[in-house]
N, C-alpha and C positions, 0 to 999 in steps of 0.2 A: 321515448315518449311514452308518458299514460295520459290517458284521459278520465277527467274525473265523472264519476258516475252520477247520473241525477236520482236523486231517491223517488219512489213514486208519488209520495206525498207533496215533493215539491212540484213535479212533472204535472201532477193533477191541478194544483194552486195556478200554474201556469196556462194550460188549457181553458180553465175557468175565468180567468182573470182576463183572457183576451175576448174580442168581440169585433165585430164588423164596425168600426166607428163612423158614426155620422155627423159627427159637430167635431173640429179639430181647433185646439188653441192656434190661432194663428200667430201669438207672439210667444210660442214655444218653439225652437229648434232643436234638433238632435246634434250632438258635438260631435267633431271630428274624429274621436277614437271610436266612439260607437257607430259613427257611418262606415268607418274604414272595415269595422268588423262586419257591417250588414252588408257591405260590397262585397267581401271575401266568400262570405255565404252565396251569395250569386255566382261568383268565378268556381266555388267549390261543388256548385248542383250537380248531381249525377245526370247522364244522357245517355239514350242508345247507343250502344257503340264508342261511346265517350265522344260524339262528335259534336256535342255543345251548338246545334243549328238556331242559332239567336245570338240577339243583342239587346243590351239593358240599356234604355235611353234613360240616366238620370235627370229631372228636372226640377231645379232648385232656383230657377231665375224667377223671382218675382212677378216678371213682364209675361215671360212664357206660361208662368203657372194661371195667370189670370184670364189666359184664352180658352182654358182649358173647360171650364163648368158649363160653356156655351156647345160645346162638342160632347159633354156628359150627362146629356138629359138634365141640364142645369143644378146638378148636383154639386154641393159647394167645397167636396173634400178636395180637390185637386189643387184647388188654390188656396185654400187656407192648410193645408198639409206643410210639414217642415221639405219633405221631399217625396215627387212623384214619381216611382218606376214604372215605365213603359214596358213590357216584355213584347218584344218586334221575333218574329220568324223569320226563319231565311225560308225562301221561295223556293228555291232549287239547290240540291245538293249535288254539284256535279264533280268532274274528275280533279278539276282544278281546285276545288276546296277538300276534296277527299286526299288529295297530294299534299298538301299544305298541313292535314292534320296528319299523317302520316312522317311529315319530317317533323312535325313537334313532337312526336312522341320519339323519334329517332334521337331528337337534339337532349330532351328531358331525360329519359334511360340512358343516354351514353350507346345507343347501339347502333349498326349499319341499318339504313333504311332498308337496303335489301333483305335483310332477315325478315320483315315485315310484310312482305310481297304477299304471305298465305292470308294475312288478316287483311289486307287493302283488296285482294282479290274474293272474300267473304263480303263486303263492306259495299265493294263494286257490284257484285251481284244485288246485293238488296236495293242500290241506286237503280240498276236498269229493271228490276221488276217492279218496282214501285214509282216509276215514272207517271206523271201526269198526278201523285198524290202525296209530293215530298212536300208541300205546305202544309196540309193536315198533317202531317206527322211532326212536324217542327212545331205545329203549334201545340200539339200532345205533350210534345218536349217542353215548351214554353212554362207548362202549368205546374210541372216538376219543382219548377223554379219558382214560382209564386208560392207553392206550399212550404219549400225550404226558407224563402224571406219571410214568410208569416210567423213560422214556428221560431224562427233565429230572434226575430223581432220580440216577440213577446219574452222569449227567455233574458232577452237584455231591456226589458221594461219598457220597450217600444211599442206605441198602438199602431193599428194597421186598418187598410180597409180594403178589400180586391175590388176591383171594379170592372165589371163587364158591361156595363151599364156607360159604354163610350160609344162613339162612332169612331169605328178605327179608320175609316179612308179620311175623317177628317183630321183624327190626330197625326196620319201621317204628312200629309200639307203642313200642320203646324211645325212637327218636327222633322222637316224636312226628309222624309224616307220616300215619297214619291219618285218612283224610277229609281230605287234604291235594289237592291238585293234582299231586305226586308220589309215585313208587312205587322203593323199594329198588332196584337192579339188581346193582351189584356193588360191594366195597369193596377198598381196599388199602391196608395197612398200612405204614406207614413209621419208620425209626428206624435204629439200627443193628445190626448183626450180633453175636450173643452168641458168644465165643470158641469156646465148645463145642459149635457148629453144625456137625456135620460135613458139612452138605452143601456148606459154602463151597468148600470144596477138590475136591468132585466133577465130575470132565470131564463136560462140555456132551454130550449126546448128540443129534445132530441129522443128518437126511438129509443127503446130499451135494445140493450147490447144481444138479447136474444132474437130480436128483429129484425138485427143488421150483420151479425157475425153467424158465421154456420162452421161447426166443427163436424172434420169428419175422420 
């Protein structure tokens, strides 16, 4: 299998085209094949140890989306977008979850689970040494997924708006996460920009590369 390379000009065009959409066209929906590719990008997101301490809640129901602006600082994007993805982080990484992950490695790679005991002990040491901080760690991992989703969306011509301006505890209620092993961290609205969104043509404001990149 080969991977087609993205030339520098194309990559630059994609990154300059994307922006945090303020107004979605509620009449436009992401087609099934494009959505499948976006979901695959979520599944393929890298994570520390490969533990994948997250759930991705995909909201496309108009009824559920309509409830979200009220718990999103009255922003319209969650209701008007095609799909709202909510990144939920795992609150605790326990031994049961670790062993499920080890069994998954064994199954996918066709190796005995016993051969993975050394790796299991490494992760177990991390779990024990970071007790009380699992949610913070999992939340950081969720942001990796957010970044990957936004970049892949742009490469497919799909607009996105990352959304931290949400009331996470209220999202948990709406999405049925209360009392579960997961907690809302951040959202990402996806769809297509409305032609009236003036921010689409606004110039991007970034510091110079020399201000943010250090070569040693």
